[in-house]
C-alpha positions as CSV (number, residue, x, y, z in Angstrom):
1,M,179.1,-90.7,117.9
2,E,177.5,-92.7,120.6
3,Y,175.8,-96.0,119.9
4,I,172.8,-96.8,122.1
5,T,170.5,-99.9,122.3
6,Y,167.9,-99.9,119.6
7,R,166.5,-103.4,120.2
8,K,167.2,-106.5,122.2
9,Y,167.0,-109.9,120.6
10,N,166.9,-113.4,122.1
11,D,166.6,-115.0,118.6
12,Q,169.9,-114.9,116.7
13,I,168.1,-115.5,113.4
14,L,165.9,-112.4,113.7
15,L,169.0,-110.4,114.6
16,V,170.9,-111.6,111.5
17,E,168.0,-110.7,109.3
18,M,168.0,-107.2,110.9
19,L,171.7,-106.9,110.4
20,D,171.4,-107.8,106.8
21,L,168.8,-105.1,106.3
22,L,171.0,-102.5,108.1
23,K,174.0,-103.5,105.9
24,Q,172.0,-103.2,102.7
25,N,171.0,-99.7,103.7
26,G,174.3,-98.4,105.0
27,I,173.4,-98.1,108.6
28,D,176.3,-98.7,111.1
29,Y,175.7,-100.8,114.1
30,I,177.2,-102.6,117.1
31,V,176.0,-105.9,118.6
32,D,176.7,-106.7,122.2
33,D,175.9,-110.2,123.4
34,T,175.3,-111.0,127.0
35,A,174.6,-114.1,129.0
36,N,172.1,-113.2,131.8
37,F,171.6,-115.4,134.8
38,D,167.9,-116.1,135.2
39,I,166.8,-118.1,138.3
40,T,163.4,-118.9,136.6
41,Y,165.1,-121.1,134.0
42,T,165.8,-124.3,136.0
43,T,167.4,-126.2,133.1
44,S,169.7,-123.4,132.0
45,E,171.8,-121.0,134.0
46,T,172.1,-118.5,131.2
47,R,169.9,-116.8,128.6
48,K,171.6,-115.2,125.6
49,E,170.6,-111.7,124.8
50,F,171.8,-109.6,121.9
51,R,171.7,-105.8,122.0
52,L,171.6,-104.1,118.7
53,K,173.0,-100.6,119.1
54,L,172.6,-97.8,116.6
55,Q,173.3,-94.1,116.5
56,K,170.3,-92.3,117.7
57,D,169.9,-90.5,114.4
58,D,169.5,-93.9,112.7
59,F,166.5,-95.1,114.8
60,K,163.8,-93.6,112.6
61,K,165.4,-95.0,109.4
62,A,165.7,-98.4,111.0
63,D,162.1,-98.3,112.0
64,E,161.1,-97.4,108.5
65,L,163.2,-100.2,107.1
66,L,161.5,-102.8,109.4
67,L,158.1,-101.4,108.6
68,N,158.6,-101.7,104.9
69,A,160.2,-105.2,105.1
70,Y,157.4,-106.6,107.3
71,S,154.6,-104.8,105.4
72,K,155.3,-107.0,102.4
73,H,154.5,-110.2,104.4
74,L,151.3,-109.2,106.1
75,N,149.2,-111.0,103.4
76,E,151.2,-114.2,103.9
77,V,150.3,-114.6,107.6
78,D,149.3,-118.2,108.4
79,S,145.7,-118.5,109.6
80,N,147.0,-120.2,112.7
81,H,149.2,-117.3,113.7
82,Y,148.8,-116.8,117.5
83,L,147.9,-113.1,117.3
84,L,144.8,-114.0,115.3
85,E,143.4,-115.7,118.4
86,F,144.1,-112.8,120.8
87,S,141.2,-110.9,122.4
88,N,140.7,-107.2,121.8
89,E,142.2,-106.5,125.2
90,E,145.3,-108.6,124.5
91,L,145.8,-106.9,121.1
92,I,145.5,-103.5,122.8
93,D,148.3,-104.6,125.2
94,V,150.5,-105.5,122.1
95,L,149.9,-102.0,120.8
96,A,150.5,-100.4,124.2
97,K,153.8,-102.2,124.7
98,P,155.6,-102.4,121.3
99,D,159.0,-103.0,122.9
100,E,157.7,-106.4,124.3
101,W,156.7,-107.7,120.9
102,S,158.4,-108.2,117.5
103,Q,158.1,-105.5,115.0
104,F,156.1,-107.9,112.8
105,D,153.7,-108.7,115.6
106,Y,153.2,-105.1,116.3
107,L,152.5,-104.3,112.7
108,L,150.2,-107.2,112.2
């Protein structure tokens, strides 16, 4: 079967947490890491990006695992969390573009 990109991560810690969740639930995956040249970063020539690849049939199960994992922590959100200061328009943008936000931010 073919593995296709499920999510992209810049934060290796978030990726490792996701990989642990996938392992615990028997979902196979592949991780590709890339170093992308980005001219906007004047102090660094590269930016690391990790691409988590799953089989298409596992996307929905992975979404449900993330939703369940993050749902448990919604009541623990710090009162200083940046999303709590967003305007309604900014929050609508979060909902309209879930691929640009973490799963937790989207759920919150």
